[in-house]
C-alpha positions in Angstrom: 18.9 12.9 -6.4 17.0 16.2 -6.5 17.4 18.4 -3.4 14.4 18.1 -1.0 13.1 20.2 1.7 12.6 17.1 4.1 15.5 15.2 5.2 14.8 11.6 4.2 18.1 9.8 5.2 18.1 7.8 1.9 21.5 6.5 2.2 20.6 5.3 5.8 17.6 3.5 4.3 19.7 1.9 1.6 22.3 0.6 4.1 19.5 -0.8 6.2 17.5 -2.5 3.3 20.1 -3.3 0.7 21.3 -6.6 2.7 17.6 -7.8 2.5 17.1 -6.6 -1.0 20.4 -6.8 -3.0 20.7 -4.5 -5.8 18.1 -2.0 -4.3 18.2 1.7 -5.2 16.5 4.4 -2.9 15.3 7.4 -4.7 13.4 10.5 -3.5 11.8 13.2 -5.8 10.1 16.3 -5.0 7.3 15.6 -7.4 6.1 12.9 -9.8 2.8 11.9 -11.3 2.5 8.6 -9.6 5.3 6.5 -7.9 3.6 3.1 -9.0 3.3 4.4 -12.8 7.0 5.3 -12.8 8.1 1.9 -11.6 5.6 0.1 -13.8 6.6 2.0 -16.8 10.2 1.2 -16.2 9.7 -2.6 -15.9 7.4 -2.6 -19.0 10.3 -1.6 -21.4 12.3 -4.6 -20.3 12.4 -7.3 -22.8 13.4 -10.8 -21.8 16.3 -11.0 -24.4 17.8 -7.9 -23.1 17.7 -9.1 -19.6 19.5 -12.1 -20.5 22.1 -10.1 -22.3 22.5 -7.7 -19.4 21.8 -4.7 -21.8 18.5 -3.1 -20.7 18.1 0.5 -21.8 15.6 2.9 -20.2 12.8 4.4 -22.2 13.2 8.1 -21.4 9.6 8.9 -20.1 9.1 12.0 -18.3 9.1 10.3 -15.0 12.2 8.1 -15.5 14.1 10.9 -17.3 13.3 13.3 -14.3 15.8 11.4 -11.9 18.1 9.5 -14.0 16.9 6.1 -13.2 19.6 3.4 -13.7 19.6 1.2 -16.8 18.3 -2.0 -15.1 14.6 -1.6 -14.2 13.7 -4.9 -12.6 15.9 -4.6 -9.5 14.4 -3.6 -6.4 13.5 0.2 -6.0 12.2 2.3 -3.1 10.8 5.4 -4.8 9.6 8.2 -2.5 7.6 11.3 -3.8 7.1 14.5 -1.6 4.1 15.2 -3.8 2.2 13.3 -6.3 0.3 15.2 -8.8 -1.5 12.3 -10.2 -1.6 9.8 -7.4 -4.4 7.0 -8.1 -6.0 4.3 -6.1 -7.9 1.2 -7.0 -10.1 1.1 -10.2 -8.6 4.4 -11.3 -9.7 6.5 -8.6 -7.7 9.5 -7.5 -5.6 9.8 -4.4 -5.2 13.1 -2.6 -2.1 14.0 -0.9 -0.3 17.1 0.2 3.5 17.8 0.5 4.8 17.3 3.9 1.4 16.1 5.1 1.4 12.9 3.4 3.8 10.0 2.7 3.6 8.5 -0.6 6.0 5.8 -1.9 6.2 2.6 -3.8 8.5 -0.3 -3.5 9.2 -2.5 -6.5 10.8 -5.9 -6.2 10.8 -9.3 -8.0 8.6 -11.7 -5.8 8.8 -15.2 -6.5 5.5 -16.4 -4.7 3.5 -19.4 -5.8 0.2 -17.8 -4.4 -0.1 -13.9 -4.6 -3.6 -14.2 -2.8 -3.9 -12.0 0.1 -0.8 -9.9 -0.5 -2.6 -6.5 0.1 -3.8 -7.8 3.5 -0.3 -9.0 4.4 1.0 -5.5 3.5 -1.7 -3.9 5.7 -0.9 -6.1 8.6 2.8 -5.1 8.3 2.2 -1.5 8.1 -0.4 -1.5 11.0 1.9 -3.3 13.2 4.6 -1.0 12.7 2.6 2.0 13.1 0.3 1.0 15.9 2.6 1.1 18.8 0.9 3.9 20.9 -0.4 2.6 24.4 -4.1 3.1 24.6 -6.7 2.6 27.3 -9.2 1.3 24.8 -9.1 -2.4 24.2 -8.1 -3.5 20.8 -5.9 -1.9 18.3 -6.0 1.8 17.2 -5.5 0.9 13.5 -8.2 -1.3 11.9 -7.9 -2.8 8.3 -10.8 -2.5 5.9 -10.6 -5.2 3.3 -9.0 -5.1 0.9 -6.4 -2.5 1.2 -7.3 0.5 3.6 -5.9 1.5 7.0 -8.4 3.2 9.4 -7.9 4.8 12.8 -10.5 3.4 15.0 -11.7 4.2 18.6 -12.3 7.4 20.5 -16.1 7.1 19.9 -15.9 6.9 16.2 -16.4 3.9 14.0 -13.3 4.5 11.9 -11.6 7.2 9.7 -9.4 6.5 6.9 -5.6 6.6 7.7 -4.1 5.2 4.5 -4.1 2.8 1.8 -2.2 0.2 -0.4 -2.3 -0.4 -4.1 -0.6 -3.5 -5.4 0.2 -4.1 -9.0 2.3 -6.6 -10.8 4.0 -6.5 -14.3 5.9 -9.3 -16.2 9.6 -8.3 -16.7 11.2 -10.8 -18.8 11.3 -14.2 -16.8 10.3 -12.5 -13.7 7.4 -10.8 -12.2 7.8 -7.6 -10.6 5.4 -6.5 -7.8 4.9 -2.6 -7.1 3.6 -1.9 -3.6 2.2 1.6 -3.3 1.6 3.1 0.0 -0.2 6.3 0.9 -0.5 7.6 4.5 -1.8 10.8 5.9 0.7 12.1 8.1 -0.6 15.6 9.3 -4.1 17.1 8.8 -4.6 18.8 5.4 -7.6 20.0 3.4 -9.0 18.3 0.3 -11.9 18.0 -1.8 -13.6 15.1 -0.4 -12.9 13.0 2.7 -16.3 11.0 2.6 -14.8 8.1 4.7 -13.6 10.5 7.3 -10.0 11.5 7.7 -7.4 10.6 10.1 -3.7 11.2 10.4 -0.8 9.6 12.2 -0.2 12.9 14.1 -3.2 11.7 16.1 -1.0 8.7 17.2 2.3 10.5 17.3 2.4 14.3 17.4 6.0 14.3 16.7 5.7 12.5 13.3 6.9 13.5 10.1 6.9 11.8 6.7 10.6 10.9 6.8 10.3 9.4 10.2 7.3 7.3 9.5 8.9 6.0 6.2 11.8 4.9 8.4 9.4 3.3 10.9 7.6 1.2 8.3 9.9 0.3 5.7 11.9 -2.2 7.5 9.0 -4.1 8.7 7.4 -4.0 5.2 10.2 -5.5 3.5 10.5 -8.3 6.1 7.1 -9.0 5.7 7.4 -9.3 2.0 10.0 -11.7 2.4 7.9 -13.8 4.8 4.9 -13.8 2.4 7.2 -14.9 -0.4 8.1 -17.8 1.9 4.8 -18.6 3.6 2.0 -16.8 1.8 -1.1 -15.1 3.4 -1.4 -18.0 6.1 1.6 -16.1 8.1 -0.6 -13.1 8.2 -4.2 -14.4 8.7 -4.2 -14.1 12.6 -2.7 -10.6 12.3 -5.5 -9.5 9.9 -8.2 -11.0 11.9 -7.2 -9.1 15.0 -7.5 -5.7 12.8 -10.5 -6.9 10.6 -12.7 -3.8 10.6 -15.6 -5.4 8.6 -16.1 -8.7 10.4 -19.4 -9.0 11.9 -20.9 -6.0 10.3 -23.5 -5.4 7.4 -21.6 -4.6 4.3 -22.7 -4.0 0.6 -20.3 -4.7 -2.3 -20.1 -2.9 -5.7 -20.3 -6.1 -7.7 -22.7 -6.3 -10.5 -24.9 -8.5 -8.3 -24.5 -6.1 -5.5 -23.9 -8.7 -2.6 -25.2 -7.6 0.6 -24.8 -9.6 3.9 -22.5 -9.7 7.0 -18.7 -9.8 6.7 -17.4 -13.1 8.3 -13.8 -12.6 7.9 -11.6 -13.7 5.0 -10.8 -17.1 3.5 -7.4 -18.9 3.4 -6.9 -17.0 0.2 -7.7 -13.5 1.4 -11.2 -13.4 -0.1 -13.9 -11.5 1.8 -16.5 -13.9 3.1 -20.0 -12.3 3.1 -22.9 -14.2 4.7 -26.0 -13.5 2.4 -29.5 -14.8 2.3 -28.3 -17.1 -0.4 -25.4 -18.6 1.6 -21.7 -17.6 2.1 -20.3 -15.7 -0.7 -16.6 -15.1 -1.6 -15.5 -11.7 -2.9 -12.2 -11.7 -4.6 -9.6 -9.0 -4.1 -9.4 -6.5 -7.0 -13.0 -6.8 -8.2 -15.0 -4.8 -5.8 -15.0 -2.1 -3.2 -16.8 -2.8 0.2 -18.3 -0.1 2.3 -20.0 -0.4 5.6 -23.9 0.3 5.6 -24.6 3.7 7.0 -20.9 4.6 7.1 -19.7 6.2 3.8 -16.5 4.6 2.6 -16.5 5.8 -1.0 -13.3 7.7 -1.0 -10.4 6.4 -3.0 -9.1 2.7 -1.8 -5.6 3.0 -2.6 -2.8 5.5 -2.7 -1.2 5.1 -6.0 
């Protein structure tokens, strides 16, 4: 593992998580193009016959070669980057981060779910519940969830500012399906080219925060949530999402080809956004559109990887 200016406690994280994710590796790198891309590239070189023979070899890409990834590429891995030089969000958008001021990591693991619908919402609930612990005099949660994959800081007289995002990708890896969950969180204020959705940082909730201690705060609950999702699906998280749903009851506009406009009415049992339009109730599926509040710009990247 490369030396890092921040103290991440990788061994302690491994000891905490490995009983839940046997075979886990925890890796911290100073810089990489994209943690999601690195983990996806590793999995894509695995052939089913090689998996069965237990003789998988790593393709030495720039990223995998940089930190000597073990030979088997489909076991769980937590990959943390202090800086991403090519972080990306949903639909190929860029994700801006700054060393020390951002937390960017990806968690890959085989997930045997019969229904993947609503996974990004479940991840958002897990992260928000882990972070939203500061008592507040204002009613309701401080962290809201903007479908399908954004965390926003709400309250204090503003409608909401973007705190972080999630990008989930899956890849076939022999007989298994590997899910890669990318998370990006703003830890401290930093300058960037564009924050059209507003900017919020966890420092506003916890002035003593740092990227390593926020990682330690969220990673356990995230792993437990993924295990629960695998067993119970989105139904186990539906009430938690509803309690933090930033869009419900608001006028929204989608970026679908037919540009659905209407009022958000929560989500379906499968995590689809429900929009009441003049033509009736429409369902918007995850991964197809971006959604923004009318009159509130939310066109910044919708995911962190």
